[in-house]
All heavy atoms as atom14 arrays in JSON, in Angstrom:
{
  "sequence": "MATKSLSIRIEEGMLDKLHVIADYEGRSANSQIIVLIRDLIEAYEAKHGEINTGKRQ",
  "atom14_mask": [
    [1, 1, 1, 1, 1, 1, 1, 1, 0, 0, 0, 0, 0, 0],
    [1, 1, 1, 1, 1, 0, 0, 0, 0, 0, 0, 0, 0, 0],
    [1, 1, 1, 1, 1, 1, 1, 0, 0, 0, 0, 0, 0, 0],
    [1, 1, 1, 1, 1, 1, 1, 1, 1, 0, 0, 0, 0, 0],
    [1, 1, 1, 1, 1, 1, 0, 0, 0, 0, 0, 0, 0, 0],
    [1, 1, 1, 1, 1, 1, 1, 1, 0, 0, 0, 0, 0, 0],
    [1, 1, 1, 1, 1, 1, 0, 0, 0, 0, 0, 0, 0, 0],
    [1, 1, 1, 1, 1, 1, 1, 1, 0, 0, 0, 0, 0, 0],
    [1, 1, 1, 1, 1, 1, 1, 1, 1, 1, 1, 0, 0, 0],
    [1, 1, 1, 1, 1, 1, 1, 1, 0, 0, 0, 0, 0, 0],
    [1, 1, 1, 1, 1, 1, 1, 1, 1, 0, 0, 0, 0, 0],
    [1, 1, 1, 1, 1, 1, 1, 1, 1, 0, 0, 0, 0, 0],
    [1, 1, 1, 1, 0, 0, 0, 0, 0, 0, 0, 0, 0, 0],
    [1, 1, 1, 1, 1, 1, 1, 1, 0, 0, 0, 0, 0, 0],
    [1, 1, 1, 1, 1, 1, 1, 1, 0, 0, 0, 0, 0, 0],
    [1, 1, 1, 1, 1, 1, 1, 1, 0, 0, 0, 0, 0, 0],
    [1, 1, 1, 1, 1, 1, 1, 1, 1, 0, 0, 0, 0, 0],
    [1, 1, 1, 1, 1, 1, 1, 1, 0, 0, 0, 0, 0, 0],
    [1, 1, 1, 1, 1, 1, 1, 1, 1, 1, 0, 0, 0, 0],
    [1, 1, 1, 1, 1, 1, 1, 0, 0, 0, 0, 0, 0, 0],
    [1, 1, 1, 1, 1, 1, 1, 1, 0, 0, 0, 0, 0, 0],
    [1, 1, 1, 1, 1, 0, 0, 0, 0, 0, 0, 0, 0, 0],
    [1, 1, 1, 1, 1, 1, 1, 1, 0, 0, 0, 0, 0, 0],
    [1, 1, 1, 1, 1, 1, 1, 1, 1, 1, 1, 1, 0, 0],
    [1, 1, 1, 1, 1, 1, 1, 1, 1, 0, 0, 0, 0, 0],
    [1, 1, 1, 1, 0, 0, 0, 0, 0, 0, 0, 0, 0, 0],
    [1, 1, 1, 1, 1, 1, 1, 1, 1, 1, 1, 0, 0, 0],
    [1, 1, 1, 1, 1, 1, 0, 0, 0, 0, 0, 0, 0, 0],
    [1, 1, 1, 1, 1, 0, 0, 0, 0, 0, 0, 0, 0, 0],
    [1, 1, 1, 1, 1, 1, 1, 1, 0, 0, 0, 0, 0, 0],
    [1, 1, 1, 1, 1, 1, 0, 0, 0, 0, 0, 0, 0, 0],
    [1, 1, 1, 1, 1, 1, 1, 1, 1, 0, 0, 0, 0, 0],
    [1, 1, 1, 1, 1, 1, 1, 1, 0, 0, 0, 0, 0, 0],
    [1, 1, 1, 1, 1, 1, 1, 1, 0, 0, 0, 0, 0, 0],
    [1, 1, 1, 1, 1, 1, 1, 0, 0, 0, 0, 0, 0, 0],
    [1, 1, 1, 1, 1, 1, 1, 1, 0, 0, 0, 0, 0, 0],
    [1, 1, 1, 1, 1, 1, 1, 1, 0, 0, 0, 0, 0, 0],
    [1, 1, 1, 1, 1, 1, 1, 1, 1, 1, 1, 0, 0, 0],
    [1, 1, 1, 1, 1, 1, 1, 1, 0, 0, 0, 0, 0, 0],
    [1, 1, 1, 1, 1, 1, 1, 1, 0, 0, 0, 0, 0, 0],
    [1, 1, 1, 1, 1, 1, 1, 1, 0, 0, 0, 0, 0, 0],
    [1, 1, 1, 1, 1, 1, 1, 1, 1, 0, 0, 0, 0, 0],
    [1, 1, 1, 1, 1, 0, 0, 0, 0, 0, 0, 0, 0, 0],
    [1, 1, 1, 1, 1, 1, 1, 1, 1, 1, 1, 1, 0, 0],
    [1, 1, 1, 1, 1, 1, 1, 1, 1, 0, 0, 0, 0, 0],
    [1, 1, 1, 1, 1, 0, 0, 0, 0, 0, 0, 0, 0, 0],
    [1, 1, 1, 1, 1, 1, 1, 1, 1, 0, 0, 0, 0, 0],
    [1, 1, 1, 1, 1, 1, 1, 1, 1, 1, 0, 0, 0, 0],
    [1, 1, 1, 1, 0, 0, 0, 0, 0, 0, 0, 0, 0, 0],
    [1, 1, 1, 1, 1, 1, 1, 1, 1, 0, 0, 0, 0, 0],
    [1, 1, 1, 1, 1, 1, 1, 1, 0, 0, 0, 0, 0, 0],
    [1, 1, 1, 1, 1, 1, 1, 1, 0, 0, 0, 0, 0, 0],
    [1, 1, 1, 1, 1, 1, 1, 0, 0, 0, 0, 0, 0, 0],
    [1, 1, 1, 1, 0, 0, 0, 0, 0, 0, 0, 0, 0, 0],
    [1, 1, 1, 1, 1, 1, 1, 1, 1, 0, 0, 0, 0, 0],
    [1, 1, 1, 1, 1, 1, 1, 1, 1, 1, 1, 0, 0, 0],
    [1, 1, 1, 1, 1, 1, 1, 1, 1, 0, 0, 0, 0, 0]
  ],
  "atom14_positions": [
    [[9.26, -14.4, -0.16], [8.39, -13.81, -1.18], [9.21, -12.79, -1.95], [9.87, -11.94, -1.35], [7.22, -13.11, -0.46], [6.23, -12.44, -1.35], [4.88, -11.66, -0.63], [4.37, -12.74, 0.64], [0.0, 0.0, 0.0], [0.0, 0.0, 0.0], [0.0, 0.0, 0.0], [0.0, 0.0, 0.0], [0.0, 0.0, 0.0], [0.0, 0.0, 0.0]],
    [[9.09, -12.81, -3.28], [9.79, -11.86, -4.16], [9.13, -10.49, -4.02], [7.96, -10.35, -3.78], [9.73, -12.35, -5.55], [0.0, 0.0, 0.0], [0.0, 0.0, 0.0], [0.0, 0.0, 0.0], [0.0, 0.0, 0.0], [0.0, 0.0, 0.0], [0.0, 0.0, 0.0], [0.0, 0.0, 0.0], [0.0, 0.0, 0.0], [0.0, 0.0, 0.0]],
    [[9.94, -9.45, -4.11], [9.51, -8.13, -4.1], [9.45, -7.62, -5.58], [10.43, -7.71, -6.28], [10.43, -7.2, -3.28], [10.43, -7.72, -1.96], [9.93, -5.77, -3.3], [0.0, 0.0, 0.0], [0.0, 0.0, 0.0], [0.0, 0.0, 0.0], [0.0, 0.0, 0.0], [0.0, 0.0, 0.0], [0.0, 0.0, 0.0], [0.0, 0.0, 0.0]],
    [[8.31, -7.12, -6.01], [8.11, -6.68, -7.36], [8.05, -5.14, -7.32], [7.72, -4.49, -6.26], [6.78, -7.13, -7.92], [6.74, -8.69, -7.97], [7.17, -9.19, -9.35], [7.02, -10.66, -9.45], [6.94, -11.12, -10.78], [0.0, 0.0, 0.0], [0.0, 0.0, 0.0], [0.0, 0.0, 0.0], [0.0, 0.0, 0.0], [0.0, 0.0, 0.0]],
    [[8.24, -4.53, -8.41], [8.15, -3.12, -8.59], [6.87, -2.7, -9.31], [6.47, -3.38, -10.18], [9.43, -2.63, -9.4], [9.4, -1.21, -9.53], [0.0, 0.0, 0.0], [0.0, 0.0, 0.0], [0.0, 0.0, 0.0], [0.0, 0.0, 0.0], [0.0, 0.0, 0.0], [0.0, 0.0, 0.0], [0.0, 0.0, 0.0], [0.0, 0.0, 0.0]],
    [[6.34, -1.57, -8.93], [5.12, -1.07, -9.52], [5.23, 0.44, -9.71], [5.58, 1.15, -8.74], [3.87, -1.33, -8.62], [2.58, -0.7, -9.01], [2.04, -1.4, -10.31], [1.51, -0.93, -7.91], [0.0, 0.0, 0.0], [0.0, 0.0, 0.0], [0.0, 0.0, 0.0], [0.0, 0.0, 0.0], [0.0, 0.0, 0.0], [0.0, 0.0, 0.0]],
    [[4.99, 0.9, -10.9], [5.09, 2.34, -11.18], [3.68, 2.9, -11.28], [2.76, 2.19, -11.81], [5.74, 2.55, -12.56], [5.77, 3.89, -12.83], [0.0, 0.0, 0.0], [0.0, 0.0, 0.0], [0.0, 0.0, 0.0], [0.0, 0.0, 0.0], [0.0, 0.0, 0.0], [0.0, 0.0, 0.0], [0.0, 0.0, 0.0], [0.0, 0.0, 0.0]],
    [[3.43, 4.04, -10.59], [2.06, 4.62, -10.66], [2.15, 6.09, -11.08], [3.24, 6.75, -10.93], [1.36, 4.53, -9.21], [2.09, 5.31, -8.22], [1.15, 3.11, -8.81], [1.31, 5.54, -6.88], [0.0, 0.0, 0.0], [0.0, 0.0, 0.0], [0.0, 0.0, 0.0], [0.0, 0.0, 0.0], [0.0, 0.0, 0.0], [0.0, 0.0, 0.0]],
    [[1.03, 6.55, -11.58], [0.96, 7.95, -11.89], [0.13, 8.63, -10.79], [-0.93, 8.1, -10.42], [0.28, 8.17, -13.25], [1.09, 7.75, -14.43], [0.37, 7.93, -15.74], [1.15, 7.47, -16.82], [1.18, 6.26, -17.28], [0.43, 5.32, -16.76], [1.97, 5.93, -18.27], [0.0, 0.0, 0.0], [0.0, 0.0, 0.0], [0.0, 0.0, 0.0]],
    [[0.58, 9.72, -10.26], [-0.1, 10.4, -9.13], [0.02, 11.85, -9.28], [1.1, 12.39, -9.69], [0.51, 9.88, -7.78], [-0.28, 10.39, -6.62], [1.94, 10.16, -7.71], [0.13, 9.74, -5.27], [0.0, 0.0, 0.0], [0.0, 0.0, 0.0], [0.0, 0.0, 0.0], [0.0, 0.0, 0.0], [0.0, 0.0, 0.0], [0.0, 0.0, 0.0]],
    [[-1.1, 12.57, -8.96], [-1.01, 14.01, -9.03], [-0.07, 14.59, -8.02], [0.13, 13.98, -6.94], [-2.42, 14.62, -8.72], [-3.48, 14.23, -9.74], [-4.83, 14.66, -9.32], [-4.97, 15.24, -8.23], [-5.79, 14.45, -10.1], [0.0, 0.0, 0.0], [0.0, 0.0, 0.0], [0.0, 0.0, 0.0], [0.0, 0.0, 0.0], [0.0, 0.0, 0.0]],
    [[0.61, 15.66, -8.42], [1.66, 16.23, -7.56], [1.2, 16.55, -6.17], [1.85, 16.27, -5.17], [2.25, 17.44, -8.26], [3.47, 18.05, -7.52], [4.07, 19.24, -8.25], [3.51, 19.67, -9.36], [5.04, 19.74, -7.7], [0.0, 0.0, 0.0], [0.0, 0.0, 0.0], [0.0, 0.0, 0.0], [0.0, 0.0, 0.0], [0.0, 0.0, 0.0]],
    [[0.05, 17.21, -6.1], [-0.53, 17.57, -4.81], [-0.77, 16.36, -3.88], [-0.51, 16.42, -2.68], [0.0, 0.0, 0.0], [0.0, 0.0, 0.0], [0.0, 0.0, 0.0], [0.0, 0.0, 0.0], [0.0, 0.0, 0.0], [0.0, 0.0, 0.0], [0.0, 0.0, 0.0], [0.0, 0.0, 0.0], [0.0, 0.0, 0.0], [0.0, 0.0, 0.0]],
    [[-1.22, 15.3, -4.43], [-1.54, 14.03, -3.69], [-0.23, 13.47, -3.24], [-0.06, 13.02, -2.07], [-2.31, 13.08, -4.53], [-2.75, 11.83, -3.83], [-3.66, 10.69, -4.81], [-5.14, 11.65, -5.24], [0.0, 0.0, 0.0], [0.0, 0.0, 0.0], [0.0, 0.0, 0.0], [0.0, 0.0, 0.0], [0.0, 0.0, 0.0], [0.0, 0.0, 0.0]],
    [[0.81, 13.52, -4.1], [2.11, 12.97, -3.77], [2.71, 13.78, -2.6], [3.31, 13.29, -1.67], [3.08, 12.95, -4.95], [4.4, 12.43, -4.67], [4.39, 10.99, -4.17], [5.27, 12.49, -5.98], [0.0, 0.0, 0.0], [0.0, 0.0, 0.0], [0.0, 0.0, 0.0], [0.0, 0.0, 0.0], [0.0, 0.0, 0.0], [0.0, 0.0, 0.0]],
    [[2.55, 15.12, -2.69], [3.1, 15.97, -1.62], [2.44, 15.65, -0.25], [3.08, 15.59, 0.75], [2.83, 17.45, -2.01], [3.72, 17.94, -3.13], [4.71, 17.31, -3.49], [3.38, 19.0, -3.7], [0.0, 0.0, 0.0], [0.0, 0.0, 0.0], [0.0, 0.0, 0.0], [0.0, 0.0, 0.0], [0.0, 0.0, 0.0], [0.0, 0.0, 0.0]],
    [[1.08, 15.45, -0.28], [0.4, 15.08, 0.9], [0.81, 13.72, 1.47], [0.98, 13.54, 2.64], [-1.14, 15.18, 0.69], [-1.54, 16.57, 0.48], [-3.11, 16.65, 0.17], [-3.51, 18.03, -0.05], [-4.96, 18.18, -0.23], [0.0, 0.0, 0.0], [0.0, 0.0, 0.0], [0.0, 0.0, 0.0], [0.0, 0.0, 0.0], [0.0, 0.0, 0.0]],
    [[1.05, 12.76, 0.53], [1.53, 11.46, 0.96], [2.84, 11.58, 1.67], [3.1, 11.0, 2.74], [1.66, 10.53, -0.28], [2.32, 9.18, 0.0], [1.49, 8.37, 0.95], [2.63, 8.45, -1.32], [0.0, 0.0, 0.0], [0.0, 0.0, 0.0], [0.0, 0.0, 0.0], [0.0, 0.0, 0.0], [0.0, 0.0, 0.0], [0.0, 0.0, 0.0]],
    [[3.74, 12.41, 1.16], [5.04, 12.61, 1.81], [4.92, 13.22, 3.18], [5.64, 12.82, 4.14], [5.97, 13.42, 0.93], [6.62, 12.71, -0.21], [7.72, 11.9, -0.01], [6.3, 12.67, -1.53], [8.04, 11.38, -1.16], [7.21, 11.83, -2.12], [0.0, 0.0, 0.0], [0.0, 0.0, 0.0], [0.0, 0.0, 0.0], [0.0, 0.0, 0.0]],
    [[3.98, 14.13, 3.35], [3.77, 14.7, 4.63], [3.27, 13.66, 5.68], [3.81, 13.55, 6.77], [2.74, 15.88, 4.62], [2.28, 16.33, 6.0], [3.3, 17.08, 3.82], [0.0, 0.0, 0.0], [0.0, 0.0, 0.0], [0.0, 0.0, 0.0], [0.0, 0.0, 0.0], [0.0, 0.0, 0.0], [0.0, 0.0, 0.0], [0.0, 0.0, 0.0]],
    [[2.31, 12.79, 5.21], [1.78, 11.8, 6.13], [2.93, 10.73, 6.42], [3.05, 10.31, 7.56], [0.59, 11.09, 5.45], [-0.58, 12.13, 5.4], [0.17, 9.87, 6.23], [-1.74, 11.62, 4.48], [0.0, 0.0, 0.0], [0.0, 0.0, 0.0], [0.0, 0.0, 0.0], [0.0, 0.0, 0.0], [0.0, 0.0, 0.0], [0.0, 0.0, 0.0]],
    [[3.61, 10.32, 5.41], [4.7, 9.36, 5.54], [5.73, 9.89, 6.59], [6.21, 9.19, 7.5], [5.31, 9.0, 4.26], [0.0, 0.0, 0.0], [0.0, 0.0, 0.0], [0.0, 0.0, 0.0], [0.0, 0.0, 0.0], [0.0, 0.0, 0.0], [0.0, 0.0, 0.0], [0.0, 0.0, 0.0], [0.0, 0.0, 0.0], [0.0, 0.0, 0.0]],
    [[6.17, 11.2, 6.39], [7.07, 11.72, 7.34], [6.56, 11.76, 8.73], [7.29, 11.41, 9.7], [7.44, 13.22, 6.92], [8.31, 13.27, 5.73], [8.91, 12.21, 5.31], [8.38, 14.34, 5.08], [0.0, 0.0, 0.0], [0.0, 0.0, 0.0], [0.0, 0.0, 0.0], [0.0, 0.0, 0.0], [0.0, 0.0, 0.0], [0.0, 0.0, 0.0]],
    [[5.32, 12.09, 8.94], [4.64, 12.13, 10.25], [4.7, 10.73, 10.89], [4.89, 10.59, 12.05], [3.23, 12.61, 10.11], [2.48, 12.62, 11.41], [2.65, 13.65, 12.38], [1.59, 11.57, 11.77], [1.98, 13.65, 13.55], [0.94, 11.6, 12.95], [1.08, 12.59, 13.86], [0.42, 12.57, 15.07], [0.0, 0.0, 0.0], [0.0, 0.0, 0.0]],
    [[4.45, 9.7, 10.06], [4.46, 8.3, 10.59], [5.89, 7.7, 10.68], [6.02, 6.57, 11.07], [3.61, 7.45, 9.63], [2.15, 7.87, 9.49], [1.41, 7.49, 10.82], [1.81, 6.57, 11.55], [0.39, 8.16, 11.09], [0.0, 0.0, 0.0], [0.0, 0.0, 0.0], [0.0, 0.0, 0.0], [0.0, 0.0, 0.0], [0.0, 0.0, 0.0]],
    [[6.88, 8.47, 10.25], [8.27, 7.96, 10.3], [8.59, 6.95, 9.24], [9.43, 6.07, 9.45], [0.0, 0.0, 0.0], [0.0, 0.0, 0.0], [0.0, 0.0, 0.0], [0.0, 0.0, 0.0], [0.0, 0.0, 0.0], [0.0, 0.0, 0.0], [0.0, 0.0, 0.0], [0.0, 0.0, 0.0], [0.0, 0.0, 0.0], [0.0, 0.0, 0.0]],
    [[7.95, 7.07, 8.08], [8.13, 6.1, 7.04], [8.5, 6.85, 5.71], [8.23, 8.03, 5.58], [6.79, 5.39, 6.74], [6.29, 4.49, 7.89], [5.11, 3.78, 7.41], [4.63, 2.9, 8.47], [3.51, 3.14, 9.21], [2.75, 4.17, 8.93], [3.13, 2.34, 10.17], [0.0, 0.0, 0.0], [0.0, 0.0, 0.0], [0.0, 0.0, 0.0]],
    [[9.01, 6.06, 4.81], [9.21, 6.54, 3.47], [7.85, 6.54, 2.8], [6.88, 5.81, 3.2], [10.17, 5.7, 2.66], [9.6, 4.4, 2.44], [0.0, 0.0, 0.0], [0.0, 0.0, 0.0], [0.0, 0.0, 0.0], [0.0, 0.0, 0.0], [0.0, 0.0, 0.0], [0.0, 0.0, 0.0], [0.0, 0.0, 0.0], [0.0, 0.0, 0.0]],
    [[7.72, 7.23, 1.67], [6.46, 7.17, 0.91], [6.17, 5.76, 0.45], [5.06, 5.33, 0.5], [6.53, 8.17, -0.27], [0.0, 0.0, 0.0], [0.0, 0.0, 0.0], [0.0, 0.0, 0.0], [0.0, 0.0, 0.0], [0.0, 0.0, 0.0], [0.0, 0.0, 0.0], [0.0, 0.0, 0.0], [0.0, 0.0, 0.0], [0.0, 0.0, 0.0]],
    [[7.18, 5.02, 0.01], [6.99, 3.64, -0.43], [6.47, 2.79, 0.72], [5.49, 2.06, 0.57], [8.31, 3.1, -0.91], [8.14, 1.7, -1.49], [7.61, 1.51, -2.58], [8.59, 0.67, -0.79], [0.0, 0.0, 0.0], [0.0, 0.0, 0.0], [0.0, 0.0, 0.0], [0.0, 0.0, 0.0], [0.0, 0.0, 0.0], [0.0, 0.0, 0.0]],
    [[7.09, 2.94, 1.9], [6.59, 2.14, 3.05], [5.23, 2.51, 3.44], [4.44, 1.66, 3.84], [7.56, 2.34, 4.25], [8.82, 1.77, 3.97], [0.0, 0.0, 0.0], [0.0, 0.0, 0.0], [0.0, 0.0, 0.0], [0.0, 0.0, 0.0], [0.0, 0.0, 0.0], [0.0, 0.0, 0.0], [0.0, 0.0, 0.0], [0.0, 0.0, 0.0]],
    [[4.87, 3.79, 3.34], [3.5, 4.22, 3.69], [2.48, 3.6, 2.74], [1.42, 3.15, 3.15], [3.4, 5.72, 3.66], [2.11, 6.31, 4.16], [1.9, 6.02, 5.63], [2.8, 6.12, 6.42], [0.66, 5.77, 6.03], [0.0, 0.0, 0.0], [0.0, 0.0, 0.0], [0.0, 0.0, 0.0], [0.0, 0.0, 0.0], [0.0, 0.0, 0.0]],
    [[2.86, 3.57, 1.45], [1.9, 2.93, 0.46], [1.73, 1.46, 0.81], [0.65, 0.94, 0.71], [2.46, 3.17, -0.93], [2.34, 4.65, -1.28], [1.7, 2.31, -1.94], [3.06, 5.02, -2.57], [0.0, 0.0, 0.0], [0.0, 0.0, 0.0], [0.0, 0.0, 0.0], [0.0, 0.0, 0.0], [0.0, 0.0, 0.0], [0.0, 0.0, 0.0]],
    [[2.81, 0.78, 1.16], [2.72, -0.64, 1.53], [1.77, -0.82, 2.73], [0.92, -1.74, 2.68], [4.1, -1.26, 1.82], [5.01, -1.23, 0.58], [3.94, -2.66, 2.39], [4.49, -2.01, -0.58], [0.0, 0.0, 0.0], [0.0, 0.0, 0.0], [0.0, 0.0, 0.0], [0.0, 0.0, 0.0], [0.0, 0.0, 0.0], [0.0, 0.0, 0.0]],
    [[1.92, 0.05, 3.71], [0.99, -0.07, 4.89], [-0.46, 0.09, 4.45], [-1.34, -0.62, 4.88], [1.4, 0.98, 5.95], [0.37, 1.12, 7.01], [2.73, 0.6, 6.59], [0.0, 0.0, 0.0], [0.0, 0.0, 0.0], [0.0, 0.0, 0.0], [0.0, 0.0, 0.0], [0.0, 0.0, 0.0], [0.0, 0.0, 0.0], [0.0, 0.0, 0.0]],
    [[-0.71, 1.17, 3.61], [-2.04, 1.45, 3.19], [-2.66, 0.22, 2.36], [-3.76, -0.16, 2.51], [-2.1, 2.68, 2.31], [-1.75, 3.97, 3.08], [-1.53, 5.13, 2.09], [-2.83, 4.3, 4.03], [0.0, 0.0, 0.0], [0.0, 0.0, 0.0], [0.0, 0.0, 0.0], [0.0, 0.0, 0.0], [0.0, 0.0, 0.0], [0.0, 0.0, 0.0]],
    [[-1.8, -0.36, 1.5], [-2.24, -1.5, 0.77], [-2.59, -2.72, 1.61], [-3.62, -3.38, 1.46], [-1.22, -1.92, -0.33], [-1.16, -0.79, -1.43], [-1.56, -3.25, -0.97], [-0.02, -0.97, -2.4], [0.0, 0.0, 0.0], [0.0, 0.0, 0.0], [0.0, 0.0, 0.0], [0.0, 0.0, 0.0], [0.0, 0.0, 0.0], [0.0, 0.0, 0.0]],
    [[-1.7, -3.01, 2.58], [-1.96, -4.07, 3.6], [-3.23, -3.86, 4.37], [-4.0, -4.81, 4.53], [-0.79, -4.21, 4.55], [0.43, -4.8, 3.99], [1.51, -5.02, 5.09], [2.72, -5.5, 4.48], [3.9, -5.18, 4.83], [4.09, -4.34, 5.82], [4.97, -5.66, 4.27], [0.0, 0.0, 0.0], [0.0, 0.0, 0.0], [0.0, 0.0, 0.0]],
    [[-3.46, -2.58, 4.83], [-4.68, -2.29, 5.51], [-5.92, -2.48, 4.59], [-6.94, -3.01, 5.1], [-4.66, -0.82, 6.03], [-3.67, -0.62, 7.17], [-3.12, -1.63, 7.7], [-3.46, 0.53, 7.49], [0.0, 0.0, 0.0], [0.0, 0.0, 0.0], [0.0, 0.0, 0.0], [0.0, 0.0, 0.0], [0.0, 0.0, 0.0], [0.0, 0.0, 0.0]],
    [[-5.87, -2.12, 3.36], [-6.93, -2.3, 2.44], [-7.25, -3.8, 2.25], [-8.39, -4.21, 2.22], [-6.61, -1.61, 1.09], [-7.61, -1.78, 0.0], [-8.92, -1.14, 0.37], [-7.12, -1.22, -1.28], [0.0, 0.0, 0.0], [0.0, 0.0, 0.0], [0.0, 0.0, 0.0], [0.0, 0.0, 0.0], [0.0, 0.0, 0.0], [0.0, 0.0, 0.0]],
    [[-6.19, -4.56, 2.02], [-6.37, -6.04, 1.79], [-6.96, -6.7, 3.09], [-7.91, -7.48, 2.99], [-5.05, -6.67, 1.42], [-4.59, -6.24, 0.0], [-5.12, -8.25, 1.51], [-3.2, -6.66, -0.37], [0.0, 0.0, 0.0], [0.0, 0.0, 0.0], [0.0, 0.0, 0.0], [0.0, 0.0, 0.0], [0.0, 0.0, 0.0], [0.0, 0.0, 0.0]],
    [[-6.49, -6.27, 4.29], [-7.02, -6.83, 5.49], [-8.51, -6.46, 5.63], [-9.36, -7.36, 6.03], [-6.25, -6.33, 6.69], [-4.92, -6.95, 6.93], [-4.16, -6.4, 8.14], [-4.85, -5.74, 8.98], [-2.98, -6.63, 8.23], [0.0, 0.0, 0.0], [0.0, 0.0, 0.0], [0.0, 0.0, 0.0], [0.0, 0.0, 0.0], [0.0, 0.0, 0.0]],
    [[-8.88, -5.27, 5.36], [-10.31, -4.85, 5.47], [-11.16, -5.61, 4.44], [-12.26, -6.05, 4.77], [-10.37, -3.34, 5.27], [0.0, 0.0, 0.0], [0.0, 0.0, 0.0], [0.0, 0.0, 0.0], [0.0, 0.0, 0.0], [0.0, 0.0, 0.0], [0.0, 0.0, 0.0], [0.0, 0.0, 0.0], [0.0, 0.0, 0.0], [0.0, 0.0, 0.0]],
    [[-10.68, -5.73, 3.21], [-11.39, -6.49, 2.17], [-11.62, -7.94, 2.58], [-12.72, -8.42, 2.51], [-10.7, -6.41, 0.85], [-11.36, -7.05, -0.24], [-12.19, -6.34, -1.1], [-11.23, -8.43, -0.46], [-12.91, -6.94, -2.12], [-11.93, -9.08, -1.48], [-12.77, -8.29, -2.31], [-13.41, -8.97, -3.33], [0.0, 0.0, 0.0], [0.0, 0.0, 0.0]],
    [[-10.54, -8.53, 3.06], [-10.66, -9.95, 3.45], [-11.51, -10.16, 4.69], [-12.2, -11.18, 4.77], [-9.27, -10.54, 3.62], [-8.53, -10.75, 2.34], [-7.19, -11.43, 2.47], [-6.51, -11.27, 3.55], [-6.75, -12.14, 1.54], [0.0, 0.0, 0.0], [0.0, 0.0, 0.0], [0.0, 0.0, 0.0], [0.0, 0.0, 0.0], [0.0, 0.0, 0.0]],
    [[-11.5, -9.21, 5.59], [-12.44, -9.31, 6.73], [-13.88, -9.31, 6.35], [-14.67, -9.98, 7.0], [-12.12, -8.17, 7.76], [0.0, 0.0, 0.0], [0.0, 0.0, 0.0], [0.0, 0.0, 0.0], [0.0, 0.0, 0.0], [0.0, 0.0, 0.0], [0.0, 0.0, 0.0], [0.0, 0.0, 0.0], [0.0, 0.0, 0.0], [0.0, 0.0, 0.0]],
    [[-14.17, -8.59, 5.27], [-15.56, -8.45, 4.83], [-15.9, -9.55, 3.84], [-17.02, -10.05, 3.87], [-15.72, -7.1, 4.15], [-17.14, -6.87, 3.71], [-17.35, -5.43, 3.23], [-18.78, -5.19, 2.87], [-18.93, -3.82, 2.33], [0.0, 0.0, 0.0], [0.0, 0.0, 0.0], [0.0, 0.0, 0.0], [0.0, 0.0, 0.0], [0.0, 0.0, 0.0]],
    [[-15.03, -9.96, 2.97], [-15.28, -10.84, 1.88], [-14.63, -12.23, 1.94], [-14.92, -13.08, 1.08], [-14.9, -10.22, 0.56], [-15.58, -8.87, 0.29], [-16.84, -8.8, -0.14], [-15.1, -7.65, 0.45], [-17.19, -7.53, -0.28], [-16.16, -6.8, 0.1], [0.0, 0.0, 0.0], [0.0, 0.0, 0.0], [0.0, 0.0, 0.0], [0.0, 0.0, 0.0]],
    [[-13.76, -12.41, 2.88], [-12.99, -13.68, 2.99], [-11.67, -13.53, 2.24], [-11.38, -12.65, 1.58], [0.0, 0.0, 0.0], [0.0, 0.0, 0.0], [0.0, 0.0, 0.0], [0.0, 0.0, 0.0], [0.0, 0.0, 0.0], [0.0, 0.0, 0.0], [0.0, 0.0, 0.0], [0.0, 0.0, 0.0], [0.0, 0.0, 0.0], [0.0, 0.0, 0.0]],
    [[-10.85, -14.53, 2.55], [-9.52, -14.53, 2.04], [-9.44, -14.5, 0.51], [-10.17, -15.18, -0.17], [-8.66, -15.74, 2.56], [-7.26, -15.7, 2.1], [-6.41, -16.89, 2.71], [-6.97, -17.63, 3.56], [-5.29, -17.03, 2.31], [0.0, 0.0, 0.0], [0.0, 0.0, 0.0], [0.0, 0.0, 0.0], [0.0, 0.0, 0.0], [0.0, 0.0, 0.0]],
    [[-8.53, -13.66, -0.01], [-8.36, -13.55, -1.5], [-7.46, -14.74, -1.84], [-6.3, -14.84, -1.33], [-7.75, -12.18, -1.85], [-8.64, -11.05, -1.43], [-7.38, -12.19, -3.31], [-7.97, -9.68, -1.57], [0.0, 0.0, 0.0], [0.0, 0.0, 0.0], [0.0, 0.0, 0.0], [0.0, 0.0, 0.0], [0.0, 0.0, 0.0], [0.0, 0.0, 0.0]],
    [[-7.84, -15.51, -2.84], [-7.0, -16.6, -3.29], [-6.54, -16.21, -4.66], [-7.34, -16.13, -5.6], [-7.79, -17.92, -3.32], [-7.02, -19.09, -3.78], [-5.81, -18.94, -4.15], [-7.59, -20.26, -3.84], [0.0, 0.0, 0.0], [0.0, 0.0, 0.0], [0.0, 0.0, 0.0], [0.0, 0.0, 0.0], [0.0, 0.0, 0.0], [0.0, 0.0, 0.0]],
    [[-5.24, -15.95, -4.85], [-4.7, -15.6, -6.13], [-4.2, -16.77, -6.9], [-3.81, -16.68, -8.05], [-3.52, -14.6, -5.93], [-2.47, -15.29, -5.18], [-3.95, -13.39, -5.25], [0.0, 0.0, 0.0], [0.0, 0.0, 0.0], [0.0, 0.0, 0.0], [0.0, 0.0, 0.0], [0.0, 0.0, 0.0], [0.0, 0.0, 0.0], [0.0, 0.0, 0.0]],
    [[-4.2, -17.95, -6.23], [-3.67, -19.16, -6.9], [-2.2, -19.27, -6.83], [-1.59, -20.19, -7.3], [0.0, 0.0, 0.0], [0.0, 0.0, 0.0], [0.0, 0.0, 0.0], [0.0, 0.0, 0.0], [0.0, 0.0, 0.0], [0.0, 0.0, 0.0], [0.0, 0.0, 0.0], [0.0, 0.0, 0.0], [0.0, 0.0, 0.0], [0.0, 0.0, 0.0]],
    [[-1.54, -18.28, -6.19], [-0.07, -18.28, -6.02], [0.22, -18.56, -4.56], [-0.5, -18.19, -3.67], [0.51, -16.94, -6.45], [0.28, -16.64, -7.9], [0.99, -15.35, -8.29], [0.71, -15.05, -9.77], [1.34, -13.78, -10.1], [0.0, 0.0, 0.0], [0.0, 0.0, 0.0], [0.0, 0.0, 0.0], [0.0, 0.0, 0.0], [0.0, 0.0, 0.0]],
    [[1.45, -19.04, -4.31], [1.84, -19.26, -2.96], [2.25, -17.95, -2.34], [2.87, -17.1, -3.02], [3.1, -20.16, -2.94], [2.77, -21.59, -3.43], [4.02, -22.44, -3.54], [4.39, -22.79, -2.19], [5.59, -23.38, -1.83], [6.42, -23.58, -2.86], [5.89, -23.68, -0.66], [0.0, 0.0, 0.0], [0.0, 0.0, 0.0], [0.0, 0.0, 0.0]],
    [[1.93, -17.73, -1.05], [2.29, -16.47, -0.38], [3.22, -16.72, 0.73], [3.39, -17.66, 1.27], [0.99, -15.8, 0.09], [0.12, -15.39, -0.99], [-1.12, -14.66, -0.51], [-1.3, -14.5, 0.73], [-1.96, -14.28, -1.39], [0.0, 0.0, 0.0], [0.0, 0.0, 0.0], [0.0, 0.0, 0.0], [0.0, 0.0, 0.0], [0.0, 0.0, 0.0]]
  ]
}
């Protein structure tokens, strides 16, 4: 699976808090965001069924 890049705008205070949480979990901020996105997708699919994007995964 190809890795894509995504740029986001985030308030400084929120970013600072993300770094604290990521450090606590032993992850980079990027890795922490990936974990959060995976958890969100899993929760969504558990409730609504698998998301079909039409692309191979």
